[in-house]
C-alpha positions as CSV (number, residue, x, y, z in Angstrom):
1,M,3.9,-21.5,22.7
2,R,5.9,-19.2,20.7
3,F,8.3,-17.9,23.2
4,H,10.6,-14.3,22.5
5,K,14.1,-14.7,22.2
6,A,14.8,-13.2,25.6
7,E,12.3,-16.0,27.4
8,T,14.5,-18.7,25.3
9,A,17.7,-17.1,26.8
10,F,16.4,-17.1,30.4
11,F,15.4,-20.5,30.3
12,V,18.9,-21.7,29.1
13,F,20.3,-19.6,31.8
14,I,18.1,-21.3,34.6
15,A,18.9,-24.9,33.0
16,V,22.8,-23.7,33.0
17,V,22.5,-23.2,36.8
18,F,20.5,-25.9,37.3
19,L,23.0,-28.5,35.2
20,A,25.9,-26.8,37.5
21,G,24.5,-27.7,40.5
22,V,23.8,-31.0,39.2
23,V,27.8,-30.9,38.4
24,I,28.5,-30.4,41.8
25,L,26.4,-32.9,43.4
26,H,27.8,-35.7,41.0
27,A,31.5,-34.2,41.7
28,Y,30.9,-34.4,45.0
29,S,29.7,-37.9,45.0
30,L,32.9,-38.8,43.6
31,H,35.3,-37.8,45.7
32,K,33.4,-38.0,49.0
33,P,35.5,-39.7,51.5
34,A,35.4,-43.3,52.1
35,V,32.6,-44.8,54.5
36,G,33.6,-44.3,58.1
37,A,36.0,-41.9,57.5
38,G,34.3,-38.7,58.3
39,I,33.5,-35.4,56.3
40,P,35.0,-32.4,56.7
41,A,32.6,-29.9,58.5
42,S,33.7,-27.4,56.1
43,L,33.1,-29.4,52.9
44,D,29.5,-29.7,53.8
45,Q,29.2,-26.2,54.5
46,H,30.3,-25.1,51.0
47,L,28.4,-27.4,49.4
48,F,25.2,-26.5,51.6
49,A,26.0,-22.6,50.9
50,A,26.4,-23.7,47.1
51,A,23.3,-25.5,46.7
52,V,21.2,-22.5,49.4
53,L,22.8,-20.4,46.2
54,I,21.4,-22.4,43.4
55,A,18.4,-23.3,44.4
56,T,18.0,-19.1,45.3
57,A,18.9,-18.4,41.9
58,I,16.8,-20.5,40.4
59,L,13.4,-19.3,42.8
60,F,14.3,-15.5,42.0
61,G,14.8,-16.3,38.2
62,V,11.9,-18.0,37.7
63,F,9.4,-15.7,40.3
64,F,11.1,-12.1,40.2
65,I,12.9,-12.1,36.5
66,Y,11.3,-14.2,34.5
67,P,7.7,-12.4,35.0
68,I,9.1,-9.1,34.2
69,I,11.1,-10.8,31.3
70,R,7.7,-12.0,30.1
71,T,5.5,-8.4,30.6
72,Q,8.2,-6.8,28.7
73,V,7.5,-8.9,26.0
74,R,3.7,-8.5,26.3
75,E,4.4,-4.6,25.8
76,E,7.0,-4.8,23.0
77,G,3.9,-7.2,21.0
78,K,1.7,-4.4,21.8
79,L,3.5,-2.1,20.1
80,R,4.4,-3.7,17.3
81,A,0.9,-4.1,16.9
82,M,0.2,-0.8,17.1
83,T,3.1,0.0,14.9
84,A,2.0,-2.6,12.5
85,A,-1.8,-1.2,12.5
86,L,-0.5,2.9,12.5
87,S,1.9,2.1,9.3
88,H,-1.3,0.1,7.7
89,R,-3.6,3.1,8.3
90,S,-1.3,5.2,6.9
91,E,-0.9,3.3,4.2
92,T,-4.3,3.2,3.6
93,L,-4.9,7.1,4.0
94,Q,-2.3,7.6,1.6
95,Q,-4.0,5.6,-0.9
96,A,-7.6,6.7,-0.4
97,A,-5.8,10.7,-0.7
98,L,-4.9,9.1,-4.2
99,T,-7.7,7.2,-5.3
100,D,-11.0,8.1,-6.8
101,A,-13.7,6.9,-4.6
102,L,-16.4,6.7,-6.9
103,T,-14.5,4.8,-9.2
104,G,-11.2,3.6,-7.9
105,M,-9.1,4.7,-10.5
106,Q,-6.6,7.7,-9.5
107,N,-7.8,11.0,-8.5
108,R,-6.6,14.5,-10.1
109,R,-3.9,15.1,-7.3
110,Y,-1.9,11.7,-8.6
111,F,-2.5,12.8,-11.9
112,D,-1.0,15.9,-11.4
113,E,2.1,14.6,-9.7
114,A,2.5,11.5,-12.4
115,L,2.4,14.0,-15.0
116,R,5.1,16.3,-13.9
117,E,7.3,13.1,-13.0
118,Y,6.8,12.0,-16.8
119,L,7.6,15.4,-18.2
120,D,10.8,15.3,-15.7
121,A,11.2,11.7,-17.2
122,F,10.9,12.3,-21.0
123,R,13.1,15.0,-21.0
124,S,16.1,13.0,-21.2
125,V,14.7,10.3,-23.4
126,D,13.6,10.7,-26.9
127,K,10.2,9.4,-27.1
128,P,7.0,10.6,-27.5
129,L,4.6,11.5,-24.6
130,G,1.2,12.2,-25.0
131,L,-1.8,13.4,-23.2
132,L,-5.9,12.8,-23.5
133,I,-8.1,14.2,-21.6
134,L,-12.1,13.6,-22.2
135,D,-15.1,14.7,-21.1
136,L,-18.4,13.0,-21.1
137,D,-20.4,15.0,-23.2
138,H,-24.4,16.2,-21.9
139,F,-23.6,14.6,-18.5
140,K,-25.8,17.2,-16.7
141,Q,-28.7,16.2,-18.4
142,I,-28.2,12.3,-17.1
143,N,-28.2,13.8,-13.7
144,D,-31.0,15.6,-14.1
145,T,-33.3,13.5,-15.6
146,H,-32.3,9.8,-13.9
147,G,-30.8,11.3,-10.8
148,H,-27.3,11.2,-9.1
149,D,-27.0,7.6,-8.5
150,V,-27.3,6.8,-11.9
151,G,-24.8,9.1,-12.6
152,D,-22.6,7.9,-10.7
153,Q,-23.3,4.3,-12.5
154,V,-22.6,5.5,-15.9
155,L,-19.1,7.1,-14.0
156,R,-18.7,3.5,-12.7
157,E,-19.2,1.9,-16.0
158,V,-16.8,4.2,-17.9
159,G,-13.8,4.1,-15.6
160,V,-14.9,0.1,-16.2
161,N,-14.4,0.5,-20.0
162,L,-11.0,3.1,-19.6
163,R,-9.0,0.5,-17.5
164,A,-9.9,-2.4,-20.1
165,V,-8.4,-0.3,-23.5
166,T,-5.8,1.5,-21.7
167,R,-2.0,-0.1,-21.1
168,F,0.1,-0.9,-17.7
169,H,1.7,2.3,-17.9
170,D,-0.4,4.5,-19.2
171,V,-2.1,6.9,-16.1
172,L,-5.7,7.3,-16.3
173,A,-7.4,9.6,-13.6
174,R,-10.7,11.2,-12.9
175,L,-10.3,14.8,-12.7
176,G,-13.6,15.1,-11.0
177,G,-17.3,15.3,-12.6
178,E,-17.7,13.8,-15.8
179,G,-13.7,14.5,-16.3
180,F,-11.0,11.8,-17.1
181,A,-7.5,12.2,-18.5
182,L,-4.3,9.3,-19.6
183,V,-0.9,10.6,-19.8
184,V,-0.1,8.2,-22.8
185,P,3.9,7.4,-23.0
186,N,5.7,5.9,-26.8
187,L,2.8,7.3,-29.1
188,N,3.7,9.8,-32.0
189,E,0.4,11.9,-32.7
190,A,-1.3,9.9,-35.4
191,E,-0.7,6.8,-32.7
192,L,-2.0,8.7,-30.0
193,V,-5.3,10.1,-32.3
194,D,-5.9,6.2,-33.1
195,F,-5.3,5.2,-28.9
196,A,-8.1,8.5,-28.3
197,G,-10.6,6.9,-31.3
198,R,-10.2,3.4,-29.0
199,I,-10.8,5.0,-25.4
200,R,-13.7,7.2,-27.5
201,N,-15.3,4.0,-28.5
202,A,-14.7,2.6,-25.0
203,V,-16.5,5.1,-23.8
204,A,-19.7,4.4,-26.4
205,Q,-19.7,1.0,-25.6
206,V,-21.1,2.2,-22.3
207,L,-24.9,1.0,-21.1
208,V,-26.6,1.3,-18.3
209,T,-30.3,0.2,-17.6
210,T,-32.6,2.3,-15.5
211,P,-36.0,2.0,-14.8
212,R,-36.8,5.0,-17.1
213,G,-34.8,3.5,-20.1
214,R,-31.3,2.4,-21.3
215,I,-28.4,4.8,-21.0
216,R,-25.5,5.5,-23.9
217,V,-23.0,8.0,-23.4
218,T,-20.2,9.8,-25.7
219,A,-16.9,11.5,-25.0
220,S,-15.1,14.7,-26.8
221,I,-11.4,14.2,-26.2
222,G,-8.2,16.5,-26.6
223,A,-5.5,15.1,-27.6
224,A,-1.3,16.1,-27.4
225,V,1.8,15.3,-27.6
226,W,4.1,16.9,-25.6
227,D,6.4,19.6,-27.7
228,G,9.8,18.6,-24.9
229,R,9.4,22.4,-23.4
230,E,6.3,22.8,-21.7
231,N,5.8,22.4,-18.2
232,A,2.4,20.0,-16.5
233,E,0.5,23.4,-16.5
234,E,1.0,24.5,-20.5
235,F,1.2,21.1,-21.2
236,F,-2.4,20.2,-19.8
237,R,-3.8,23.5,-20.8
238,R,-3.0,22.9,-24.4
239,A,-4.8,19.0,-24.5
240,D,-8.0,21.0,-22.9
241,T,-8.4,23.6,-25.5
242,R,-8.5,20.4,-27.9
243,L,-10.7,19.0,-25.2
244,Y,-13.2,22.2,-25.7
245,E,-12.7,22.3,-29.6
246,A,-14.2,18.8,-29.7
247,K,-16.9,19.7,-27.6
248,R,-17.4,23.0,-30.0
249,S,-17.5,20.8,-33.1
250,G,-20.2,18.6,-32.3
251,R,-18.6,16.5,-29.5
252,N,-18.4,12.6,-29.4
253,R,-14.9,12.9,-31.2
254,V,-11.1,13.7,-30.9
255,S,-9.5,16.7,-31.4
256,A,-5.6,17.1,-31.4
């Protein structure tokens, strides 16, 4: 059984009081009068009073003070457990608020905040910052033909493949529906287009088997490199415009 600090301190106090009583008795035995000399009545009275006070202190501590300490320790333990549970719940709720429940990747809220933070950070460094916006092609047909359960499975598989090809400092998020986005630092335009091609190929590798056959999916991607002046909304809008250019050009391609 593990004791609280307050309980340990109480036991030490009781032990000290008890040892004080033992020392008094020992001192009395060493200095008591010789046999037949008689013991002064005042000495007996003082010794008896000391013994009563020590016994009272010990009993009072054990049966009154210690239960109070023990109750407070239990209450403190409950409060600590409650605080820990609330803290964990808060972290869980915060994480849930920033995570897409279907794919397990970051959601639009997280992406918007991360994009603004990246722009703030890259204003002071001479490094490129890229943005990819991608959209699955003809995804509505998958839902209409195979049902939303199959569509959800496709989205999950796309998420798995995208995570496999992104770097640890890239920000990958599902924007909603069949749309995804990536903040890609430290790649120039040519490198960003090459990376977008690998993203497109990763999506094309998705294969979902259904009772009505196998499903493959492709993605159109818009790519843009930050010009150093745009805010987050303007930067996103430019990459999104490239996405629609990719779709108008025949889909399953990268437009930059």
